[in-house]
BAFI-282258 format. One record per residue (C-alpha): x, y, z; chain; residue number from 1. Coordinates in steps of 0.2 Angstrom, whole numbers, plus 5000, padded with zeros to 4 digits. Layout:
X:Y:Z:kette:nr
X:Y:Z:A:NUM;
...
***
This chain:
X:Y:Z:kette:nr
5145:5058:5118:A:1;
5129:5049:5114:A:2;
5114:5053:5125:A:3;
5095:5051:5125:A:4;
5087:5067:5122:A:5;
5074:5074:5134:A:6;
5062:5084:5124:A:7;
5049:5087:5137:A:8;
5060:5099:5147:A:9;
5065:5110:5133:A:10;
5049:5111:5122:A:11;
5036:5124:5124:A:12;
5022:5115:5117:A:13;
5003:5118:5116:A:14;
4990:5105:5114:A:15;
4989:5109:5096:A:16;
5007:5105:5091:A:17;
5007:5095:5075:A:18;
5020:5082:5080:A:19;
5007:5075:5093:A:20;
4995:5073:5079:A:21;
5004:5063:5066:A:22;
4992:5049:5067:A:23;
4978:5061:5060:A:24;
4987:5064:5044:A:25;
4979:5054:5030:A:26;
4987:5049:5013:A:27;
4977:5041:4999:A:28;
4981:5028:4985:A:29;
4976:5030:4967:A:30;
4957:5027:4968:A:31;
4947:5014:4958:A:32;
4930:5019:4951:A:33;
4916:5006:4950:A:34;
4911:5002:4932:A:35;
4893:5008:4937:A:36;
4901:5025:4941:A:37;
4891:5028:4957:A:38;
4906:5026:4969:A:39;
4925:5024:4971:A:40;
4936:5014:4982:A:41;
4952:5021:4989:A:42;
4965:5016:5002:A:43;
4967:5028:5016:A:44;
4983:5027:5026:A:45;
4987:5035:5043:A:46;
5002:5033:5055:A:47;
4997:5025:5072:A:48;
5009:5032:5085:A:49;
5003:5020:5099:A:50;
5007:5005:5088:A:51;
5022:5013:5079:A:52;
5016:5007:5062:A:53;
5004:5012:5048:A:54;
4986:5007:5046:A:55;
4978:5006:5029:A:56;
4960:5002:5025:A:57;
4949:5003:5009:A:58;
4935:5016:5010:A:59;
4919:5018:4999:A:60;
4917:5036:4993:A:61;
4900:5040:4984:A:62;
4902:5050:4969:A:63;
4886:5060:4972:A:64;
4895:5067:4987:A:65;
4883:5059:5000:A:66;
4897:5051:5011:A:67;
4910:5039:5014:A:68;
4912:5023:5024:A:69;
4925:5010:5028:A:70;
4925:4995:5017:A:71;
4939:4984:5025:A:72;
4947:4983:5042:A:73;
4963:4975:5039:A:74;
4979:4982:5045:A:75;
4986:4985:5028:A:76;
4973:4985:5013:A:77;
4979:4994:4998:A:78;
4978:4995:4978:A:79;
4960:4992:4975:A:80;
4954:4986:4958:A:81;
4937:4982:4952:A:82;
4933:4967:4941:A:83;
4926:4973:4924:A:84;
4908:4968:4929:A:85;
4910:4977:4945:A:86;
4905:4962:4955:A:87;
4921:4960:4965:A:88;
4935:4971:4972:A:89;
4953:4964:4971:A:90;
4966:4972:4982:A:91;
4982:4969:4992:A:92;
4981:4964:5011:A:93;
4996:4963:5022:A:94;
4998:4946:5031:A:95;
5004:4944:5049:A:96;
5022:4946:5043:A:97;
5018:4962:5034:A:98;
5019:4955:5016:A:99;
5006:4961:5004:A:100;
4995:4946:4997:A:101;
4981:4947:4984:A:102;
4964:4947:4992:A:103;
4946:4948:4984:A:104;
4929:4953:4991:A:105;
4912:4956:4985:A:106;
4909:4974:4980:A:107;
4893:4975:4990:A:108;
4903:4970:5005:A:109;
4908:4954:5015:A:110;
4923:4945:5021:A:111;
4939:4947:5010:A:112;
4947:4931:5005:A:113;
4967:4931:5003:A:114;
4972:4920:4989:A:115;
4991:4921:4988:A:116;
5004:4917:5001:A:117;
5020:4923:4992:A:118;
5035:4922:5004:A:119;
5040:4940:4999:A:120;
5022:4946:4995:A:121;
5015:4953:4979:A:122;
5023:4968:4970:A:123;
5011:4973:4957:A:124;
4995:4965:4949:A:125;
4983:4968:4935:A:126;
4966:4960:4931:A:127;
4962:4952:4914:A:128;
4948:4960:4903:A:129;
4937:4946:4906:A:130;
4939:4946:4925:A:131;
4945:4928:4926:A:132;
4963:4930:4929:A:133;
4976:4940:4939:A:134;
4994:4942:4933:A:135;
5006:4948:4946:A:136;
5025:4950:4950:A:137;
5032:4942:4966:A:138;
5049:4938:4973:A:139;
5056:4922:4980:A:140;
5072:4925:4989:A:141;
5087:4913:4988:A:142;
5088:4900:5001:A:143;
5099:4906:5015:A:144;
5096:4925:5011:A:145;
5083:4937:5017:A:146;
5077:4927:5032:A:147;
5072:4912:5022:A:148;
5081:4901:5035:A:149;
5078:4905:5053:A:150;
5094:4897:5058:A:151;
5103:4909:5046:A:152;
5101:4927:5052:A:153;
5108:4942:5041:A:154;
5125:4942:5050:A:155;
5128:4924:5047:A:156;
5124:4924:5028:A:157;
5137:4919:5015:A:158;
5148:4933:5008:A:159;
5142:4942:4993:A:160;
5152:4943:4977:A:161;
5149:4960:4969:A:162;
5152:4961:4950:A:163;
5144:4978:4945:A:164;
5137:4994:4954:A:165;
5119:4989:4954:A:166;
5120:4978:4970:A:167;
5110:4988:4982:A:168;
5095:4999:4983:A:169;
5088:5011:4997:A:170;
5074:5003:5006:A:171;
5078:4986:4999:A:172;
5096:4982:5004:A:173;
5106:4970:4994:A:174;
5098:4964:4978:A:175;
5106:4947:4976:A:176;
5097:4931:4978:A:177;
5080:4939:4975:A:178;
5072:4931:4959:A:179;
5057:4941:4953:A:180;
5045:4932:4942:A:181;
5028:4934:4933:A:182;
5014:4924:4939:A:183;
4996:4920:4934:A:184;
4982:4914:4946:A:185;
4963:4912:4943:A:186;
4951:4923:4951:A:187;
4941:4909:4959:A:188;
4926:4910:4971:A:189;
4932:4910:4989:A:190;
4937:4892:4996:A:191;
4937:4885:5013:A:192;
4946:4895:5026:A:193;
4964:4892:5029:A:194;
4969:4883:5045:A:195;
4988:4884:5048:A:196;
4995:4866:5050:A:197;
5003:4861:5066:A:198;
5015:4847:5071:A:199;
5018:4833:5058:A:200;
5005:4842:5047:A:201;
5016:4857:5046:A:202;
5031:4846:5040:A:203;
5020:4839:5027:A:204;
5014:4856:5021:A:205;
5032:4861:5019:A:206;
5036:4846:5009:A:207;
5021:4850:4998:A:208;
5027:4868:4996:A:209;
5045:4862:4990:A:210;
5037:4850:4977:A:211;
5026:4864:4970:A:212;
5041:4876:4970:A:213;
5052:4864:4960:A:214;
5037:4861:4948:A:215;
5036:4879:4945:A:216;
5020:4882:4956:A:217;
5030:4893:4968:A:218;
5015:4901:4976:A:219;
4999:4893:4983:A:220;
5006:4880:4996:A:221;
4992:4884:5009:A:222;
4976:4873:5010:A:223;
4962:4881:5000:A:224;
4972:4893:4989:A:225;
4974:4891:4970:A:226;
4991:4888:4964:A:227;
4999:4903:4956:A:228;
5010:4898:4941:A:229;
5026:4906:4936:A:230;
5025:4911:4918:A:231;
5041:4921:4916:A:232;
5057:4920:4926:A:233;
5067:4936:4927:A:234;
5082:4929:4933:A:235;
5092:4931:4950:A:236;
5093:4950:4949:A:237;
5080:4964:4954:A:238;
5087:4974:4940:A:239;
5079:4963:4928:A:240;
5062:4963:4936:A:241;
5047:4963:4925:A:242;
5036:4979:4928:A:243;
5022:4989:4921:A:244;
5012:4973:4918:A:245;
4996:4973:4907:A:246;
4984:4961:4900:A:247;
4981:4961:4881:A:248;
4964:4965:4875:A:249;
4959:4947:4873:A:250;
4965:4941:4891:A:251;
4976:4928:4882:A:252;
4992:4938:4882:A:253;
5002:4948:4895:A:254;
5013:4963:4891:A:255;
5027:4970:4902:A:256;
5043:4979:4903:A:257;
5060:4972:4907:A:258;
5077:4981:4909:A:259;
5089:4976:4895:A:260;
5103:4968:4906:A:261;
5107:4963:4924:A:262;
5122:4974:4925:A:263;
5112:4989:4919:A:264;
5127:4995:4909:A:265;
5112:5001:4899:A:266;
5095:5006:4905:A:267;
5086:5002:4889:A:268;
5069:4993:4892:A:269;
5062:4979:4882:A:270;
5043:4977:4879:A:271;
5038:4959:4879:A:272;
5022:4950:4875:A:273;
5018:4933:4883:A:274;
5005:4921:4876:A:275;
4996:4912:4890:A:276;
4981:4906:4880:A:277;
4986:4887:4881:A:278;
4989:4889:4899:A:279;
4972:4897:4903:A:280;
4963:4884:4892:A:281;
4969:4870:4902:A:282;
4961:4863:4918:A:283;
4969:4873:4932:A:284;
4981:4862:4942:A:285;
4979:4859:4961:A:286;
4994:4848:4965:A:287;
5012:4846:4960:A:288;
5008:4831:4949:A:289;
4996:4841:4939:A:290;
5009:4855:4937:A:291;
5021:4843:4930:A:292;
5007:4837:4918:A:293;
5006:4855:4911:A:294;
5024:4854:4906:A:295;
5028:4872:4911:A:296;
5032:4884:4904:A:297;
5017:4883:4893:A:298;
5018:4902:4891:A:299;
5029:4908:4876:A:300;
5036:4925:4872:A:301;
5028:4931:4856:A:302;
5038:4947:4853:A:303;
5054:4954:4861:A:304;
5055:4972:4856:A:305;
5067:4986:4860:A:306;
5054:4997:4852:A:307;
5057:5011:4840:A:308;
5063:5022:4854:A:309;
5081:5018:4857:A:310;
5089:5026:4873:A:311;
5072:5028:4881:A:312;
5068:5022:4898:A:313;
5049:5018:4902:A:314;
5043:5020:4920:A:315;
5024:5016:4918:A:316;
5012:5008:4905:A:317;
4993:5006:4904:A:318;
4981:4999:4891:A:319;
4968:5011:4885:A:320;
4958:5011:4870:A:321;
4965:4996:4863:A:322;
4983:5001:4863:A:323;
4998:5004:4876:A:324;
5002:5021:4882:A:325;
5018:5023:4892:A:326;
5028:5036:4902:A:327;
5046:5038:4896:A:328;
5061:5048:4895:A:329;
5076:5048:4883:A:330;
5091:5044:4894:A:331;
5104:5041:4880:A:332;
5111:5026:4872:A:333;
5120:5022:4889:A:334;
5104:5024:4898:A:335;
5112:5035:4912:A:336;
5108:5053:4906:A:337;
5094:5055:4918:A:338;
5096:5072:4926:A:339;
5082:5084:4924:A:340;
5072:5074:4912:A:341;
5053:5076:4911:A:342;
5043:5060:4908:A:343;
5033:5061:4891:A:344;
5018:5051:4886:A:345;
5022:5038:4873:A:346;
5010:5027:4863:A:347;
5010:5013:4851:A:348;
5009:5020:4833:A:349;
4993:5009:4831:A:350;
4984:4996:4841:A:351;
4994:4980:4842:A:352;
5009:4988:4834:A:353;
5026:4987:4842:A:354;
5033:5004:4836:A:355;
5031:5018:4848:A:356;
5031:5037:4846:A:357;
5031:5051:4859:A:358;
5015:5061:4860:A:359;
5020:5075:4871:A:360;
5035:5087:4871:A:361;
5045:5084:4888:A:362;
5053:5101:4887:A:363;
5039:5112:4895:A:364;
5029:5099:4904:A:365;
5032:5082:4913:A:366;
5019:5069:4918:A:367;
5019:5059:4934:A:368;
5005:5046:4931:A:369;
4994:5038:4918:A:370;
4977:5030:4919:A:371;
4966:5021:4906:A:372;
4953:5033:4899:A:373;
4938:5022:4900:A:374;
4926:5037:4902:A:375;
4929:5042:4884:A:376;
4925:5034:4868:A:377;
4941:5042:4861:A:378;
4958:5033:4859:A:379;
4966:5042:4873:A:380;
4974:5041:4890:A:381;
4973:5051:4906:A:382;
4989:5059:4913:A:383;
4994:5070:4927:A:384;
5005:5085:4923:A:385;
5017:5093:4935:A:386;
5018:5112:4932:A:387;
5023:5126:4944:A:388;
5019:5117:4960:A:389;
5002:5111:4955:A:390;
4996:5096:4945:A:391;
4979:5092:4936:A:392;
4973:5080:4923:A:393;
4976:5080:4904:A:394;
4967:5069:4891:A:395;
4980:5064:4878:A:396;
4974:5057:4862:A:397;
4984:5044:4852:A:398;
4986:5058:4839:A:399;
4995:5069:4852:A:400;
4980:5081:4855:A:401;
4981:5087:4873:A:402;
4965:5092:4882:A:403;
4965:5100:4899:A:404;
4952:5092:4910:A:405;
4959:5100:4926:A:406;
4971:5114:4928:A:407;
4978:5112:4945:A:408;
4983:5130:4946:A:409;
4966:5137:4943:A:410;
4953:5129:4955:A:411;
4939:5138:4963:A:412;
4945:5133:4980:A:413;
4964:5136:4977:A:414;
4978:5127:4967:A:415;
4980:5108:4970:A:416;
4991:5093:4967:A:417;
4983:5078:4960:A:418;
4992:5062:4966:A:419;
4981:5049:4957:A:420;
4968:5048:4944:A:421;
4956:5034:4939:A:422;
4940:5033:4927:A:423;
4925:5021:4927:A:424;
4909:5023:4917:A:425;
4908:5041:4913:A:426;
4916:5047:4929:A:427;
4934:5053:4932:A:428;
4940:5053:4950:A:429;
4956:5061:4958:A:430;
4966:5059:4974:A:431;
4973:5076:4978:A:432;
4980:5088:4991:A:433;
4978:5107:4992:A:434;
4984:5120:5005:A:435;
4969:5116:5017:A:436;
4968:5097:5015:A:437;
4981:5084:5017:A:438;
4972:5071:5006:A:439;
4955:5070:4998:A:440;
4945:5062:4984:A:441;
4937:5073:4971:A:442;
4926:5071:4955:A:443;
4932:5079:4939:A:444;
4918:5091:4933:A:445;
4917:5105:4920:A:446;
4920:5117:4934:A:447;
4936:5108:4940:A:448;
4937:5096:4955:A:449;
4922:5094:4967:A:450;
4928:5087:4984:A:451;
4919:5071:4989:A:452;
4927:5066:5005:A:453;
4933:5074:5021:A:454;
4947:5063:5027:A:455;
4957:5078:5033:A:456;
4943:5084:5045:A:457;
4951:5077:5061:A:458;
4968:5084:5057:A:459;
4961:5101:5053:A:460;
4951:5101:5069:A:461;
4966:5098:5079:A:462;
4978:5109:5069:A:463;
4970:5121:5057:A:464;
4981:5123:5042:A:465;
4991:5139:5039:A:466;
4988:5144:5021:A:467;
5004:5149:5011:A:468;
5007:5166:5002:A:469;
5013:5164:4984:A:470;
5028:5174:4980:A:471;
5039:5177:4964:A:472;
5055:5186:4967:A:473;
5068:5191:4954:A:474;
5085:5183:4956:A:475;
5101:5193:4955:A:476;
5102:5190:4936:A:477;
5083:5194:4934:A:478;
5077:5176:4933:A:479;
5060:5173:4942:A:480;
5060:5162:4958:A:481;
5043:5155:4962:A:482;
5039:5149:4980:A:483;
5028:5151:4995:A:484;
5029:5159:5013:A:485;
5019:5152:5028:A:486;
5017:5165:5040:A:487;
5012:5161:5058:A:488;
4998:5168:5068:A:489;
5002:5185:5077:A:490;
5009:5201:5072:A:491;
5028:5196:5073:A:492;
5041:5199:5068:A:493;
5043:5180:5067:A:494;
5060:5171:5066:A:495;
5062:5163:5048:A:496;
5066:5146:5042:A:497;
5073:5144:5024:A:498;
5068:5126:5019:A:499;
5076:5118:5004:A:500;
5069:5103:4995:A:501;
5078:5088:4989:A:502;
5080:5081:4972:A:503;
5086:5092:4965:A:504;
5074:5088:4951:A:505;
5059:5089:4963:A:506;
5048:5103:4969:A:507;
5038:5111:4983:A:508;
5020:5114:4978:A:509;
5003:5119:4983:A:510;
4998:5103:4993:A:511;
4997:5102:5012:A:512;
5015:5099:5019:A:513;
5018:5092:5036:A:514;
5035:5101:5038:A:515;
5029:5118:5034:A:516;
5013:5116:5045:A:517;
5023:5110:5059:A:518;
5036:5124:5059:A:519;
5024:5138:5056:A:520;
5012:5132:5070:A:521;
5028:5133:5081:A:522;
5030:5151:5077:A:523;
5042:5151:5062:A:524;
5039:5159:5046:A:525;
5043:5146:5033:A:526;
5050:5150:5016:A:527;
5050:5137:5002:A:528;
5055:5140:4984:A:529;
5059:5131:4968:A:530;
5076:5137:4962:A:531;
5084:5133:4946:A:532;
5087:5114:4946:A:533;
5069:5110:4952:A:534;
5056:5101:4942:A:535;
5039:5109:4936:A:536;
5046:5123:4926:A:537;
5053:5114:4911:A:538;
5069:5104:4908:A:539;
5080:5119:4905:A:540;
5076:5126:4922:A:541;
5081:5109:4929:A:542;
5097:5108:4919:A:543;
5103:5125:4924:A:544;
5114:5117:4938:A:545;
5121:5102:4929:A:546;
5140:5103:4933:A:547;
5136:5119:4942:A:548;
5128:5114:4959:A:549;
5129:5128:4971:A:550;
5129:5142:4958:A:551;
5112:5149:4952:A:552;
5103:5138:4964:A:553;
5112:5146:4979:A:554;
5109:5163:4970:A:555;
5090:5159:4969:A:556;
5086:5153:4986:A:557;
5095:5168:4994:A:558;
5086:5180:4982:A:559;
5070:5172:4987:A:560;
5074:5174:5006:A:561;
5080:5193:5004:A:562;
5064:5196:4993:A:563;
5052:5189:5006:A:564;
5061:5199:5020:A:565;
5060:5215:5010:A:566;
5041:5213:5006:A:567;
5034:5205:5022:A:568;
5036:5215:5038:A:569;
5031:5201:5049:A:570;
5047:5192:5045:A:571;
5062:5195:5056:A:572;
5078:5196:5045:A:573;
5089:5196:5060:A:574;
5084:5179:5065:A:575;
5085:5166:5051:A:576;
5089:5148:5050:A:577;
5092:5136:5035:A:578;
5087:5118:5033:A:579;
5085:5105:5020:A:580;
5086:5086:5016:A:581;
5095:5076:5002:A:582;
5099:5089:4989:A:583;
5092:5101:5001:A:584;
5105:5095:5014:A:585;
5118:5098:5001:A:586;
5113:5116:4997:A:587;
5111:5120:5016:A:588;
5128:5114:5020:A:589;
5135:5123:5004:A:590;
5127:5140:5010:A:591;
5135:5138:5027:A:592;
5152:5136:5019:A:593;
5150:5153:5010:A:594;
5138:5163:5021:A:595;
5138:5167:5040:A:596;
5121:5175:5041:A:597;
5111:5160:5048:A:598;
5108:5158:5067:A:599;
5109:5139:5064:A:600;
5107:5125:5051:A:601;
5100:5108:5050:A:602;
5108:5097:5037:A:603;
5098:5081:5034:A:604;
5102:5065:5024:A:605;
5114:5076:5013:A:606;
5123:5074:4997:A:607;
5139:5081:5005:A:608;
5155:5073:4997:A:609;
5153:5068:4979:A:610;
5169:5058:4979:A:611;
5164:5045:4993:A:612;
5146:5046:4987:A:613;
5151:5038:4970:A:614;
5156:5022:4979:A:615;
5143:5021:4993:A:616;
5127:5027:4986:A:617;
5115:5015:4977:A:618;
5114:5029:4963:A:619;
5133:5034:4965:A:620;
5138:5026:4949:A:621;
5128:5039:4939:A:622;
5121:5053:4949:A:623;
5137:5062:4952:A:624;
5143:5060:4934:A:625;
5126:5069:4929:A:626;
5126:5083:4941:A:627;
5144:5087:4946:A:628;
5154:5078:4933:A:629;
5170:5068:4936:A:630;
5184:5080:4934:A:631;
5192:5081:4951:A:632;
5193:5100:4950:A:633;
5175:5101:4946:A:634;
5170:5090:4960:A:635;
5180:5100:4973:A:636;
5172:5116:4967:A:637;
5154:5109:4970:A:638;
5158:5099:4986:A:639;
5153:5105:5003:A:640;
5165:5093:5011:A:641;
5179:5102:5002:A:642;
5174:5118:5010:A:643;
5169:5112:5027:A:644;
5183:5122:5035:A:645;
5174:5138:5031:A:646;
5158:5133:5041:A:647;
5155:5144:5057:A:648;
5136:5140:5059:A:649;
5129:5129:5073:A:650;
5123:5113:5064:A:651;
5112:5099:5068:A:652;
5116:5084:5056:A:653;
5102:5071:5054:A:654;
5104:5055:5046:A:655;
5097:5037:5045:A:656;
5106:5022:5049:A:657;
5101:5012:5033:A:658;
5101:5026:5021:A:659;
5108:5019:5005:A:660;
5104:5034:4994:A:661;
5114:5047:5004:A:662;
5123:5035:5015:A:663;
5126:5038:5033:A:664;
5145:5041:5030:A:665;
5140:5057:5022:A:666;
5133:5064:5038:A:667;
5146:5057:5049:A:668;
5160:5065:5039:A:669;
5151:5082:5039:A:670;
5149:5080:5058:A:671;
5167:5075:5060:A:672;
5173:5090:5050:A:673;
5163:5102:5060:A:674;
5169:5094:5076:A:675;
5187:5095:5071:A:676;
5186:5114:5070:A:677;
5175:5117:5085:A:678;
5159:5122:5077:A:679;
5144:5118:5088:A:680;
5136:5103:5080:A:681;
5126:5087:5084:A:682;
5123:5071:5075:A:683;
5106:5063:5076:A:684;
5105:5045:5069:A:685;
5089:5036:5067:A:686;
5092:5017:5069:A:687;
5084:5006:5055:A:688;
5078:5020:5045:A:689;
5081:5024:5026:A:690;
5082:5039:5015:A:691;
5063:5040:5017:A:692;
5062:5043:5036:A:693;
5052:5059:5034:A:694;
5039:5052:5022:A:695;
5037:5034:5027:A:696;
5048:5031:5042:A:697;
5041:5023:5058:A:698;
5028:5035:5066:A:699;
5038:5036:5082:A:700;
5054:5041:5073:A:701;
5045:5054:5063:A:702;
5038:5062:5079:A:703;
5055:5061:5087:A:704;
5063:5069:5072:A:705;
5050:5083:5073:A:706;
5054:5085:5092:A:707;
5072:5086:5089:A:708;
5070:5099:5075:A:709;
5059:5110:5085:A:710;
5071:5108:5100:A:711;
5086:5114:5090:A:712;
5076:5129:5083:A:713;
5070:5133:5101:A:714;
5088:5133:5106:A:715;
5095:5144:5092:A:716;
5080:5154:5086:A:717;
5069:5156:5101:A:718;
5053:5166:5101:A:719;
5055:5184:5107:A:720;
5054:5185:5125:A:721;
5059:5167:5128:A:722;
5075:5163:5136:A:723;
5087:5152:5126:A:724;
5089:5135:5134:A:725;
5107:5131:5139:A:726;
5115:5118:5126:A:727;
5118:5105:5140:A:728;
5100:5106:5148:A:729;
***
């Protein structure tokens, strides 16, 4: 039976319940520091429940701590970058169709000018060292695909011929027919305002666009916009998209990374350098005829290098101190051994040399982001380490010397998680989260991080954060399990929710987390730990569950639960629920096949049947072989679906309709198995959403999910003195 859920009758909400305040939760982009080091620009994003969308604007943050102010008022302004002279600010602005286009404005203020019109928007971009050019990646879908022809809706497209396993991606859908190229466009002074053509003029504009597209000038069909010239064509597959784009030191060359082949039988990445000197020295074309006269492609590939790091996949690259620094992990010759790999920092052996060497040991510490170290005269890069639920800032020199600028676990106001870092002039600025702030900007000083903003003020005023209690518990074999407990206000005893993270090579941390805050404010004690298999405690910790999922990880989360119940009198050990998403959905389901101590469970977007997962997930061709192996007996021993007949625990199954990471069939089959044996169960499906529902799904769906979760726990773990609502109410 499918029915709409009436949450209003069941829930015992107060005005401070967090689901009603989702639109107060800010998140920040990586900042950009003005070269004069007096201020920084950052994109601030908030959900807007009334519009059921997200709103993102650029803000100016003074580095002396004197205040913040809004710089732009677009609906979706992100990725700020200053020109080297600091005169202009380049960023991405969403157009009326939600596509990100390049925009520029004076740093002192004024009206932004949008200067691209890509049909699929701009993916990533970089400014040249001389501030005259922008290089960016953008897609152009094949005619008849991805809505390019209004008369050909998705259901009427031609059939797809699939020849390898890399044909879909969560959040993107099918990958065919979406060529991705590399483009160069001059950073000109703003031109005349664009007026959309109508009538016969609209037909003429479309003809002009087709001429420019055939000539190679794919972007720039609108009046007043400079043509963006394609200088590298990555082919028809997203798997071969160029990424990690950088200008060379002289602005006359572009460096980027490119996967080795479309089928991704190997994930080896090539580093390419593209000479665009001749192109930039020519008068910039304004018409299709002038593009023809350029005899494109004028750009030429100078070097194609597999590098001196075979079997290494690189995730990110920046130019700092005259050389390239990269984040990479050694994935083996087939490129598919990715499980529990920390990203290490790599660098060119010398400036303008193609050979690479690793600067950091990936075993103890992995890194999550890089930034050019323009604040230092040294040949170095800034990097964000991930360690025991916190993250800070390291300066890593080309000789491998590591200097700790920010220890995320040892800050005066509590541990923090750095989400982005940038430098400008002599200043280093970080975006971060801590237990009391969803997202803030801070200045790196000798004493740590000094907070510069107060973007979390409205949220904290509406729902003061509940601070976590750090806890370390010995597992049954003596292995230490690290985590946190969020205890609600009041004496208790409080019902308990054991919340399990996804990944599995991911982690809970010190940063503000909407899930924990929502459940704790509703009256539940929330337990979150990082069992073996998690990130942040070394690669060996992460590899402990390879081909052994549901062994020591099960042991660790139960030990953490029992340890918390033993040590904290405010927790009610007789009223315990368990929940988790993705890998957390796997372990939640697994626990209910083996233990009947839980009052209820929530299995969300779970990895539940490794056999069917291999053929339906976008990562199915390699995830399972890494984590659970391929032997049928091994698969069955680690499959919740193979043990579903043992479940007795009432279970809410939550899944998204367009989830391609853990496809909907995983949740449907789990629900069907529960229904077949009479276990109380419900299936909640979110239309149009992907695996990222809880992080970036529509604001309305995110609120409705919170409401459904709280309603389920209100039914199965009611507060003491509250009558349990009938299941059919």
